[in-house]
C-alpha positions as CSV (number, residue, x, y, z in Angstrom):
1,M,-20.7,-4.4,26.7
2,D,-20.4,-1.6,23.6
3,L,-20.2,-4.2,20.7
4,S,-18.6,-1.5,18.3
5,L,-15.3,-1.5,20.2
6,Y,-14.5,-4.5,19.1
7,S,-15.6,-4.3,15.1
8,D,-12.1,-3.5,13.8
9,L,-10.5,-6.2,16.2
10,F,-13.1,-9.0,15.6
11,L,-12.7,-8.2,11.6
12,E,-9.4,-8.7,11.6
13,E,-9.4,-12.1,13.9
14,S,-11.9,-13.2,12.1
15,R,-10.4,-12.7,8.6
16,E,-7.0,-14.5,9.8
17,H,-9.4,-17.4,11.1
18,L,-10.7,-17.5,7.9
19,D,-7.8,-18.1,5.9
20,S,-6.3,-20.3,8.4
21,L,-9.6,-22.2,7.8
22,N,-8.6,-21.8,3.8
23,D,-5.5,-23.4,3.7
24,H,-5.6,-25.8,6.8
25,L,-8.8,-27.3,4.4
26,L,-6.6,-27.5,1.8
27,L,-4.0,-29.6,3.3
28,L,-6.6,-31.9,5.1
29,E,-8.0,-32.6,1.3
30,K,-4.0,-33.7,0.2
31,D,-3.5,-36.0,3.1
32,P,-6.8,-36.5,5.0
33,T,-5.1,-38.5,7.8
34,K,-3.3,-35.6,9.4
35,T,-5.3,-35.0,12.7
36,S,-3.2,-32.0,13.6
37,V,-4.6,-30.2,10.9
38,L,-7.8,-31.7,11.3
39,N,-7.9,-30.6,15.0
40,E,-6.2,-26.7,13.7
41,I,-9.5,-26.2,11.6
42,F,-11.8,-27.3,14.8
43,R,-10.3,-24.7,17.0
44,S,-10.4,-22.0,13.9
45,A,-13.9,-23.1,13.7
46,H,-14.5,-22.9,17.7
47,T,-12.4,-20.0,18.2
48,L,-15.1,-18.1,14.9
49,K,-17.7,-19.2,16.5
50,G,-17.3,-17.7,19.8
51,M,-16.2,-14.2,18.0
52,A,-19.3,-14.5,15.9
53,A,-21.5,-15.1,19.0
54,T,-20.1,-12.3,21.0
55,M,-20.4,-9.6,18.0
56,R,-24.4,-11.3,18.3
57,L,-24.0,-12.4,14.7
58,E,-26.3,-15.0,15.0
59,K,-26.2,-16.1,11.1
60,T,-22.6,-16.1,11.6
61,T,-22.4,-18.3,14.9
62,A,-25.0,-20.6,13.5
63,L,-23.2,-21.9,10.5
64,T,-19.7,-22.1,12.4
65,H,-21.5,-24.2,14.8
66,E,-23.0,-26.9,11.7
67,M,-19.6,-26.4,10.6
68,E,-18.1,-27.4,13.8
69,T,-20.5,-30.4,14.0
70,A,-19.7,-31.4,10.9
71,L,-15.9,-31.4,12.1
72,S,-16.7,-33.0,15.1
73,L,-18.1,-36.1,12.5
74,L,-15.2,-36.0,10.7
75,K,-12.4,-36.0,14.0
76,E,-14.6,-38.9,15.3
77,G,-14.4,-41.1,12.0
78,T,-18.2,-41.2,11.5
79,V,-17.7,-39.4,8.6
80,A,-14.7,-39.8,5.6
81,V,-12.9,-37.1,4.4
82,T,-13.3,-37.3,0.4
83,P,-13.4,-34.8,-1.9
84,Q,-17.4,-34.3,-1.3
85,V,-16.8,-33.2,2.0
86,I,-14.3,-30.9,1.2
87,D,-16.0,-29.0,-0.9
88,L,-18.8,-28.3,1.1
89,L,-16.1,-27.0,4.2
90,L,-15.1,-24.4,1.5
91,K,-18.3,-23.9,0.4
92,C,-19.3,-23.1,4.0
93,L,-16.3,-21.2,4.0
94,D,-17.3,-19.0,0.8
95,N,-20.5,-18.4,3.0
96,L,-18.8,-17.0,6.2
97,H,-16.3,-14.7,3.8
98,L,-19.5,-13.5,2.5
99,M,-20.9,-13.0,6.0
100,V,-17.7,-11.3,7.3
101,D,-17.2,-8.9,4.1
102,S,-21.1,-7.2,4.8
103,Y,-20.5,-6.7,8.1
104,A,-17.2,-4.8,7.3
105,E,-19.2,-3.2,4.9
106,R,-22.6,-2.3,6.4
107,G,-22.5,-3.4,9.9
108,K,-24.8,-6.2,9.7
109,E,-25.0,-9.8,8.2
110,P,-25.9,-10.0,4.7
111,D,-29.4,-11.1,4.3
112,I,-29.5,-14.6,2.8
113,S,-30.6,-18.3,3.0
114,L,-27.9,-20.3,3.9
115,Q,-28.4,-23.7,2.4
116,V,-25.2,-24.9,3.5
117,I,-26.4,-25.7,7.0
118,D,-28.8,-28.2,5.6
119,E,-26.4,-29.6,3.4
120,L,-23.8,-29.5,7.1
121,R,-27.1,-31.1,8.7
122,K,-27.3,-34.4,5.8
123,L,-23.9,-34.8,6.4
124,G,-24.1,-36.2,9.6
125,K,-27.8,-38.0,8.9
126,G,-27.4,-42.0,9.2
127,G,-23.8,-41.7,11.2
128,Q,-23.4,-43.4,14.5
129,H,-22.7,-39.8,16.4
130,H,-23.6,-40.4,20.1
131,E,-24.2,-37.2,22.1
132,K,-21.9,-36.7,25.4
133,P,-24.3,-34.1,28.0
134,E,-23.2,-30.9,28.4
135,S,-21.5,-29.5,31.5
136,N,-22.4,-26.7,33.0
137,D,-19.0,-25.2,33.6
138,P,-17.4,-23.0,31.4
139,L,-14.3,-23.4,32.2
140,P,-13.5,-27.6,31.9
141,S,-15.6,-27.1,28.0
142,M,-12.3,-25.8,26.5
143,A,-10.0,-28.6,27.7
144,K,-11.1,-30.8,24.9
145,D,-9.9,-28.7,22.3
146,V,-6.5,-27.7,23.6
147,G,-5.9,-31.1,25.7
148,E,-5.0,-33.1,22.5
149,N,-1.5,-32.3,22.5
150,M,1.5,-32.7,25.2
151,H,0.5,-29.8,27.0
152,T,-1.7,-29.3,30.2
153,T,-4.8,-27.7,30.8
154,Y,-4.4,-25.9,34.4
155,R,-7.8,-24.3,36.2
156,L,-6.9,-21.4,38.4
157,K,-8.5,-19.9,41.2
158,I,-7.2,-16.5,42.4
159,E,-7.6,-14.8,45.7
160,L,-6.4,-11.1,46.1
161,E,-6.5,-10.1,49.9
162,P,-9.2,-8.5,51.3
163,G,-9.0,-5.1,50.7
164,T,-6.8,-4.5,47.4
165,V,-6.7,-0.9,46.4
166,M,-6.0,-1.3,42.5
167,K,-7.6,-5.0,41.8
168,S,-7.2,-4.7,37.8
169,V,-3.2,-3.9,38.6
170,R,-3.0,-7.4,40.5
171,V,-4.9,-9.4,37.6
172,F,-2.9,-7.2,35.0
173,M,0.4,-8.9,37.0
174,V,-1.1,-12.1,36.9
175,F,-1.8,-12.4,33.4
176,R,1.6,-11.3,32.9
177,C,3.1,-13.7,35.0
178,L,1.1,-16.5,33.7
179,E,2.2,-15.6,29.6
180,Q,5.5,-16.8,30.8
181,F,4.9,-20.4,31.5
182,G,2.2,-20.9,28.4
183,E,-0.9,-19.4,26.7
184,I,-4.3,-18.3,28.8
185,I,-7.5,-19.7,26.8
186,K,-10.0,-18.7,29.5
187,C,-11.0,-16.2,32.5
188,V,-14.0,-16.1,34.3
189,P,-15.4,-13.5,34.9
190,P,-14.9,-12.0,31.2
191,V,-11.7,-9.1,31.0
192,Q,-13.8,-6.4,30.2
193,D,-15.2,-7.3,33.7
194,L,-11.7,-7.6,35.4
195,E,-10.7,-4.6,33.6
196,E,-13.4,-2.7,34.9
197,E,-13.2,-4.3,38.6
198,K,-16.2,-6.1,38.4
199,F,-15.9,-8.7,40.7
200,D,-15.0,-9.7,44.4
201,N,-11.8,-10.8,45.1
202,C,-11.6,-14.0,43.4
203,F,-11.5,-14.8,39.4
204,E,-10.8,-17.8,37.6
205,I,-8.4,-18.9,35.0
206,V,-7.5,-21.6,32.3
207,L,-3.6,-21.9,31.6
208,L,-2.2,-24.0,28.3
209,S,1.5,-24.8,29.8
210,Q,4.3,-27.4,29.5
211,N,5.4,-26.3,33.3
212,N,4.9,-28.0,35.8
213,A,2.1,-26.7,38.1
214,E,4.8,-26.4,42.0
215,K,6.3,-23.8,39.5
216,I,3.5,-21.7,38.3
217,K,2.1,-22.2,41.6
218,A,5.2,-20.4,43.3
219,D,6.0,-18.1,41.0
220,M,2.1,-16.6,41.6
221,E,2.3,-16.6,45.1
222,E,5.2,-14.2,44.8
223,I,2.9,-11.3,43.5
224,S,1.9,-9.3,46.2
225,E,-1.7,-8.7,47.7
226,V,-2.1,-12.5,46.4
227,K,-3.5,-14.0,48.9
228,S,-4.1,-18.0,47.7
229,V,-3.7,-20.0,44.2
230,S,-5.2,-22.8,44.0
231,L,-4.1,-25.1,40.9
232,T,-5.4,-28.3,39.2
233,E,-5.2,-30.1,36.4
234,L,-8.4,-30.3,34.3
235,D,-9.3,-33.9,32.5
236,P,-10.4,-33.0,29.0
237,D,-12.3,-36.9,28.9
238,R,-14.8,-35.2,31.4
239,S,-15.5,-32.1,29.4
240,S,-18.2,-31.9,27.3
241,S,-17.8,-32.5,23.3
242,P,-16.8,-29.4,22.1
243,R,-19.2,-29.6,19.3
244,Q,-22.4,-29.6,22.1
245,E,-20.9,-26.2,23.3
246,S,-23.8,-23.8,23.1
247,A,-25.0,-20.5,24.7
248,Q,-27.0,-22.6,27.2
249,G,-25.4,-21.8,30.8
250,K,-23.2,-19.6,29.1
251,S,-23.6,-15.8,27.8
252,R,-22.4,-14.9,24.7
253,E,-19.9,-12.3,25.9
254,Q,-18.1,-15.7,28.1
255,M,-18.8,-17.6,25.1
256,G,-16.3,-15.1,22.6
257,E,-13.7,-14.6,25.7
258,S,-10.9,-16.1,23.5
259,F,-12.1,-13.2,21.0
260,F,-11.4,-10.2,24.0
261,S,-8.3,-12.6,24.9
262,S,-6.7,-11.5,28.2
263,Q,-3.2,-12.4,25.9
264,H,-1.4,-8.9,25.5
265,L,-0.4,-8.8,21.9
266,K,3.6,-8.7,20.4
267,T,2.3,-6.9,17.7
268,V,0.6,-3.8,16.7
269,R,-1.8,-3.1,14.2
270,V,-1.2,0.1,12.0
271,A,-3.8,1.6,9.4
272,I,-1.5,2.0,5.8
273,D,-2.0,5.5,5.9
274,R,-0.2,6.0,9.0
275,L,2.6,4.6,7.9
276,D,2.5,6.5,4.4
277,S,3.0,9.5,6.7
278,L,5.8,8.3,8.6
279,M,7.4,7.3,5.1
280,N,6.9,10.8,3.8
281,L,8.5,12.5,6.9
282,A,11.6,10.1,6.6
283,G,12.0,11.5,2.6
284,E,11.9,14.8,3.4
285,L,14.6,14.1,6.3
286,V,16.4,12.8,3.4
287,I,16.0,15.6,1.1
288,N,17.1,18.1,3.8
289,K,20.2,15.9,4.9
290,T,21.3,16.5,1.5
291,R,20.5,19.9,1.1
292,L,22.9,20.3,4.1
293,Q,25.7,18.2,2.7
294,K,25.6,20.6,-0.2
295,I,25.6,23.8,2.3
296,S,28.3,21.9,4.0
297,A,30.3,21.5,1.0
298,D,30.2,24.5,-0.5
299,Y,30.7,26.3,2.1
300,R,33.6,24.3,3.5
301,L,32.0,24.1,7.3
302,E,33.8,21.0,9.0
303,D,31.9,21.1,12.5
304,L,28.7,20.8,10.4
305,L,29.5,18.5,7.9
306,E,30.6,16.4,11.3
307,A,27.7,16.8,12.4
308,I,25.7,16.0,9.0
309,E,27.5,12.9,9.1
310,Q,25.9,12.0,12.3
311,M,22.6,12.7,11.2
312,G,22.8,11.6,7.8
313,R,23.5,8.1,10.0
314,L,20.4,8.1,12.4
315,T,18.1,9.1,8.9
316,N,19.6,6.3,7.3
317,S,18.7,3.6,10.8
318,L,15.6,6.0,10.9
319,Q,14.3,5.1,7.0
320,S,15.6,1.4,7.0
321,L,13.5,1.0,10.4
322,V,10.5,2.8,8.4
323,M,11.1,0.7,4.9
324,K,11.2,-2.0,7.0
325,L,7.1,-1.5,8.6
326,R,6.0,-1.4,5.5
327,M,7.7,-4.1,3.7
328,M,5.0,-7.6,4.2
329,P,5.6,-11.3,3.1
330,I,4.2,-11.9,-0.5
331,K,3.3,-15.1,1.3
332,Q,-0.4,-12.9,1.9
333,V,-0.8,-12.5,-2.0
334,F,0.3,-16.2,-2.7
335,N,-2.3,-17.5,0.4
336,R,-4.7,-16.6,-2.1
337,F,-3.7,-19.4,-4.8
338,P,-4.2,-22.8,-3.8
339,R,-8.0,-22.1,-3.0
340,M,-7.8,-20.9,-7.2
341,V,-5.4,-23.5,-8.8
342,R,-8.1,-26.2,-7.0
343,D,-11.5,-24.6,-7.9
344,L,-9.7,-24.1,-11.4
345,S,-8.5,-27.4,-11.7
346,H,-11.9,-29.3,-11.0
347,E,-13.8,-26.8,-13.3
348,L,-11.3,-27.6,-16.5
349,D,-10.9,-31.3,-15.3
350,K,-7.1,-31.1,-15.0
351,N,-4.9,-32.3,-12.2
352,V,-2.4,-30.0,-10.9
353,E,-0.1,-29.3,-7.9
354,L,1.0,-26.0,-6.6
355,V,3.6,-25.6,-5.8
356,L,4.9,-21.9,-3.8
357,E,8.1,-21.6,-3.3
358,G,9.8,-18.2,-1.5
359,E,6.6,-17.2,0.7
360,E,8.9,-14.8,3.2
361,T,10.2,-13.2,0.3
362,E,9.1,-9.6,1.8
363,L,7.9,-6.1,-1.0
364,D,6.5,-3.2,0.3
365,R,2.8,-3.0,1.1
366,T,2.1,-0.4,-2.0
367,V,3.7,-2.6,-4.6
368,L,2.2,-6.3,-2.8
369,D,-1.1,-4.4,-2.9
370,E,-1.0,-4.3,-6.3
371,I,0.7,-7.2,-7.9
372,G,-2.4,-9.9,-6.9
373,E,-4.4,-9.2,-10.2
374,P,-2.1,-9.8,-12.4
375,L,-0.6,-12.9,-11.1
376,V,-4.3,-13.9,-11.0
377,H,-4.6,-13.7,-15.1
378,L,-1.2,-15.4,-15.3
379,I,-2.7,-18.4,-13.6
380,R,-5.2,-18.8,-14.8
381,N,-3.6,-18.4,-18.3
382,A,-1.3,-21.2,-17.2
383,L,-4.4,-23.0,-16.4
384,D,-6.4,-22.9,-19.5
385,H,-3.6,-22.4,-22.7
386,G,-0.9,-24.0,-21.1
387,I,-1.5,-26.9,-19.3
388,E,-3.1,-29.9,-20.7
389,T,-5.8,-32.6,-19.5
390,A,-4.2,-36.0,-17.5
391,A,-5.4,-38.0,-20.9
392,V,-3.4,-35.4,-23.1
393,R,-0.8,-35.8,-20.5
394,A,-0.6,-39.2,-20.0
395,G,-0.5,-39.7,-24.5
396,Q,2.2,-37.7,-24.3
397,G,4.7,-39.5,-21.4
398,K,4.3,-36.9,-19.1
399,P,2.8,-37.3,-15.5
400,K,-0.7,-36.9,-15.4
401,E,-0.5,-34.5,-12.7
402,A,0.9,-31.3,-14.1
403,V,2.6,-29.0,-11.8
404,L,2.8,-25.2,-11.4
405,R,5.1,-23.4,-9.9
406,L,4.7,-19.2,-8.2
407,A,8.3,-18.5,-7.1
408,A,9.8,-15.3,-5.0
409,R,12.9,-14.9,-4.8
410,Q,14.9,-11.1,-4.2
411,E,17.6,-10.0,-6.4
412,G,19.7,-7.2,-5.3
413,N,16.6,-4.3,-4.9
414,N,14.3,-6.1,-7.3
415,V,12.1,-9.0,-6.1
416,I,11.5,-11.9,-9.2
417,I,8.7,-13.4,-8.9
418,E,8.3,-16.5,-11.9
419,V,4.7,-17.8,-12.7
420,E,6.0,-21.5,-14.6
421,D,3.9,-24.4,-15.6
422,D,5.2,-27.7,-17.2
423,G,2.4,-27.7,-20.4
424,A,1.8,-27.1,-23.8
425,G,4.1,-24.5,-24.0
426,M,3.2,-21.2,-26.7
427,D,3.1,-22.3,-30.2
428,I,5.2,-19.6,-32.1
429,A,4.1,-20.2,-35.3
430,E,0.5,-19.9,-34.0
431,I,1.0,-16.5,-32.9
432,R,2.6,-15.1,-35.9
433,K,0.0,-16.4,-37.9
434,K,-3.2,-15.0,-35.5
435,A,-0.4,-11.9,-35.3
436,V,-0.3,-11.2,-39.2
437,S,-4.1,-12.1,-39.1
438,N,-5.5,-10.1,-36.7
439,G,-3.5,-6.6,-38.0
440,F,-1.4,-7.1,-34.9
441,L,2.5,-7.5,-36.9
442,T,2.6,-6.9,-40.4
443,S,4.1,-9.9,-42.8
444,Q,6.9,-7.9,-43.4
445,E,7.7,-7.5,-39.1
446,E,6.3,-11.4,-38.9
447,K,9.6,-12.3,-41.4
448,L,11.6,-10.2,-39.2
449,L,11.3,-10.2,-35.7
450,D,12.8,-13.1,-33.5
451,D,10.6,-15.3,-31.5
452,K,11.1,-13.1,-28.4
453,A,9.6,-10.2,-30.2
454,V,7.0,-12.0,-31.5
455,L,5.7,-13.1,-28.0
456,G,6.0,-9.4,-27.3
457,V,2.6,-9.4,-29.6
458,I,0.7,-11.3,-26.3
459,F,0.5,-8.2,-24.5
460,Q,-1.1,-6.4,-27.0
461,Q,-5.0,-5.4,-26.1
462,G,-7.3,-7.8,-27.9
463,F,-5.0,-10.4,-28.8
464,S,-5.8,-13.9,-27.8
465,T,-5.0,-17.3,-29.3
466,N,-8.4,-18.5,-27.9
467,N,-10.8,-19.1,-30.5
468,V,-13.5,-19.9,-27.9
469,I,-14.6,-17.1,-25.9
470,D,-15.4,-18.8,-22.2
471,D,-15.3,-17.8,-18.7
472,L,-11.6,-17.7,-18.0
473,S,-10.3,-16.5,-21.2
474,G,-10.8,-15.6,-24.9
475,R,-11.2,-11.8,-25.1
476,G,-7.8,-11.0,-25.3
477,I,-8.3,-8.6,-22.2
478,G,-5.8,-10.1,-19.7
479,M,-2.0,-10.2,-20.7
480,D,-2.5,-6.4,-21.4
481,V,-3.7,-5.7,-18.3
482,V,-0.7,-7.2,-16.9
483,K,1.6,-5.5,-18.8
484,S,0.5,-2.0,-17.9
485,K,-0.2,-3.1,-14.0
486,I,3.7,-4.8,-13.9
487,E,5.3,-1.2,-15.5
488,S,3.1,1.0,-13.2
489,L,5.0,-0.5,-10.7
490,N,8.2,-0.2,-12.6
491,G,8.8,-3.6,-13.1
492,A,9.1,-6.0,-16.3
493,I,7.9,-9.3,-17.4
494,G,9.8,-12.0,-19.6
495,I,8.6,-14.8,-21.2
496,D,10.3,-18.4,-21.7
497,T,8.6,-21.3,-23.8
498,K,9.6,-24.1,-25.2
499,A,6.9,-26.3,-27.2
500,G,5.8,-29.4,-24.9
501,K,8.0,-28.4,-22.4
502,G,6.1,-25.3,-20.5
503,T,5.9,-21.3,-20.5
504,K,7.8,-19.5,-17.1
505,F,6.5,-15.8,-17.0
506,S,9.2,-13.6,-14.6
507,I,8.4,-10.4,-13.4
508,S,10.9,-8.0,-11.9
509,L,9.7,-5.8,-9.5
510,P,11.6,-2.5,-7.2
511,L,11.5,-3.5,-3.2
512,T,9.9,-0.2,-3.0
513,L,8.4,2.7,-4.8
514,A,9.1,5.6,-2.0
515,I,12.7,6.1,-1.9
516,V,15.5,4.9,-4.2
517,Q,18.7,5.3,-5.4
518,A,19.3,6.4,-9.0
519,L,21.6,8.1,-11.3
520,L,21.6,11.4,-11.8
521,V,22.4,12.6,-15.2
522,A,22.9,16.4,-16.9
523,V,21.1,17.1,-19.7
524,G,21.8,21.0,-20.5
525,E,21.2,22.7,-17.6
526,E,18.7,20.4,-16.8
527,Q,19.4,16.9,-13.9
528,Y,17.6,13.8,-14.7
529,A,17.5,10.6,-12.5
530,I,17.5,7.2,-13.2
531,P,16.3,4.8,-10.7
532,I,19.2,2.0,-10.2
533,H,17.4,-0.9,-10.9
534,S,17.1,0.0,-14.3
535,I,20.7,0.4,-15.3
536,E,22.4,-2.2,-16.6
537,Q,25.8,0.1,-17.0
538,T,27.4,3.2,-18.4
539,A,29.7,3.9,-21.0
540,F,30.9,6.7,-23.3
541,L,31.6,6.8,-27.3
542,Y,32.6,9.2,-29.7
543,P,29.9,10.6,-32.2
544,E,31.2,9.2,-35.7
545,H,30.7,5.7,-33.9
546,I,26.8,6.4,-33.9
547,K,25.1,4.2,-36.4
548,T,21.9,4.9,-38.0
549,I,19.8,1.5,-39.0
550,Q,16.5,2.4,-40.3
551,N,16.1,5.8,-39.5
552,Q,17.1,4.7,-35.7
553,E,20.3,5.8,-34.1
554,V,22.5,2.9,-32.6
555,M,25.4,1.7,-30.7
556,L,27.7,-1.0,-31.1
557,L,28.6,-2.6,-27.5
558,R,30.5,-6.1,-27.3
559,E,29.2,-7.4,-30.3
560,K,25.5,-6.5,-29.7
561,V,23.1,-3.4,-31.5
562,I,22.2,-1.1,-28.9
563,P,19.4,1.6,-29.9
564,I,20.1,4.8,-28.4
565,V,17.9,7.2,-27.6
566,R,18.9,11.3,-26.8
567,I,17.2,12.8,-24.3
568,A,18.1,16.4,-25.2
569,R,16.0,16.1,-28.1
570,L,13.2,13.4,-26.5
571,F,12.7,16.2,-24.1
572,D,13.6,19.3,-26.2
573,V,16.1,20.9,-23.7
574,P,18.5,23.3,-25.1
575,D,21.7,22.2,-26.3
576,L,24.8,23.3,-24.6
577,P,28.6,23.2,-26.6
578,K,29.4,19.8,-27.8
579,N,31.6,17.7,-25.9
580,E,33.9,15.2,-28.0
581,E,32.3,12.6,-26.0
582,L,28.9,11.7,-25.2
583,F,27.9,9.7,-22.2
584,V,25.8,6.7,-22.9
585,V,23.2,4.7,-19.7
586,I,22.3,1.4,-20.8
587,V,18.8,0.6,-19.3
588,R,17.0,-2.7,-19.9
589,K,13.4,-3.2,-20.3
590,G,12.6,-7.3,-19.7
591,E,15.6,-8.6,-22.5
592,Q,15.7,-5.2,-24.3
593,R,18.5,-3.4,-24.4
594,W,18.6,0.9,-25.2
595,G,20.9,3.3,-24.6
596,L,20.3,6.8,-23.0
597,V,22.5,9.5,-24.2
598,V,22.9,12.5,-21.9
599,D,25.8,15.2,-21.3
600,Q,26.9,14.1,-17.7
601,L,26.9,11.8,-15.2
602,V,26.2,13.6,-11.9
603,G,27.0,10.9,-9.3
604,Q,24.6,8.4,-7.5
605,Q,22.2,9.6,-4.6
606,E,19.5,8.7,-2.5
607,I,15.9,10.1,-4.2
608,V,12.8,10.4,-2.9
609,I,10.1,10.2,-5.3
610,K,7.1,12.8,-5.4
611,P,3.7,12.6,-7.6
612,L,3.7,15.5,-10.1
613,G,0.0,15.4,-9.2
614,N,-3.6,14.5,-11.5
615,L,-3.3,17.2,-14.1
616,L,0.5,15.6,-15.0
617,S,0.5,11.8,-14.0
618,G,0.6,10.0,-16.8
619,I,3.2,11.2,-18.7
620,P,5.1,8.8,-20.7
621,G,8.8,8.4,-19.8
622,I,8.3,10.3,-16.4
623,A,7.6,8.7,-13.0
624,G,7.3,11.5,-10.8
625,A,10.1,14.3,-9.6
626,T,12.2,14.5,-6.8
627,I,14.0,17.3,-4.5
628,L,17.9,17.6,-5.2
629,G,20.6,18.8,-2.7
630,N,20.8,22.4,-4.5
631,G,16.6,22.2,-3.8
632,Q,16.3,22.2,-7.7
633,V,13.4,19.9,-9.2
634,S,14.8,17.1,-11.1
635,I,12.8,14.8,-12.9
636,I,12.5,11.0,-12.6
637,L,12.7,8.6,-16.1
638,D,10.7,6.0,-16.2
639,V,12.3,3.4,-18.4
640,N,9.8,1.0,-18.8
641,S,7.2,4.3,-21.0
642,L,10.8,5.7,-21.9
643,V,11.7,2.8,-24.3
């Protein structure tokens, strides 16, 4: 069997099982009495062992086998679920991650000594664990894993008519029929042999189902060229203990058959670059739709306009579908943090409960891939700086267990992510003192700035309130990374802190970075696009209403002083004859508000963001460019770096 054909599938499936093991081990630590969680851990480890054996990964197979043995001791009550046991199982999981990553990068297992295997074997010493003799039958050995719930495990023997021409097609029809009743967990001979018709007229299947045997058998017998169907219920008690299952009496292909399952997946894995190409093509359709609309309007072609409207509806549907294909639940990022919080809280001797909210909130895959690093910094800072030890919290009348909340929700075209702790909060007086002593603020600036403005200093590179440099913090290179990464995603970050109560970081991110709604504005003969998610409102004012404070032009809006920026001066656009009224676009960056002065508001339009290339990337104030309906290239303003 050419195993290279299954490498990608093995990597995808094994990582899913490793993630499942990580999540359920943490759940088991919280509630050791929950047998359903332990059963799920056992199933994932058992499946992972079969997959590794099929791929001929001997070290991975050996480690998962010992892990499965240890889990058997937990299931039987021979060994209690303690923090030390969970630590050992998580250590085992870390080694499995290394092995899978090594196989992905180099196509082979890492050359490391697995001391954790010896630790797992020592776990059962002294326990009264009696092994049952192993059965030579490869089918019933699966029954115990799946027979502990309300489902029934059936063994089916299907015989096809002699002389059946396309046996693989009949096998496919049998599988499709059985999938209506439950889950196929085993077949003999292996699926590959069935597909290649390397079998006589008989094959066997193990089915997990809640339906009765008569109904299953009746439907199976209706399939043409199926001569007979025998169906028996497996007794889980007569199967061997799952931990005893090994390569004896079974080929590696048979052991890993749950990996190359006969189940026909209802999802398709697609490479992200293909989705990027599809998104790019959808964007080109949007551009050409806009151009056709302008041509139709200029020449007053009613028939063309009607066709364009229909094409517009189809284009919008296609674009919406492509956008949904790229959207992924933020749970994929959040799932890495329970383990991280557990390990760090133990290291810091702090008792912390991580609360996750809004895990199903969806973000564009591009944004999702980039947001993990900033969240790691924020959570590490909350654990190190914000949350106190249990003794300190008890002395302050707080619960000994601190709460760290990681939440996500959608607001309009943005996703809001919050990292909040109920720790000590930030000492703004100390931040002011450090900012002045380390040269981040002058004494005069420190006196003039309010607390919110002073908090912005923590995002400057090199700033830290920690006098001791350790593995977690103290070098002042964390929060500036957070801010720059979020702003590169066209997002913003804000801080809300109260002494003794805690701190909350709020991150606002656009749903997608590819196709956005924007306001087109005219400045001289040029047109610029401002993303709608950065705009708070539009206004107009007369030139005489503009005031100057400390060489900065400002305007008064609802009794608030708003600094203004003239786009014409910023981008050196030649002036046109002045209007009596000026148009102002009020944009926001976190808690800050700025007014962008333009000559005219053209209107709202859907735009496709195009990069400017390596030579022009990184220019402050410019996020990219787009092509308008008349073929003109328009610059897209980046509000975060502009103001």
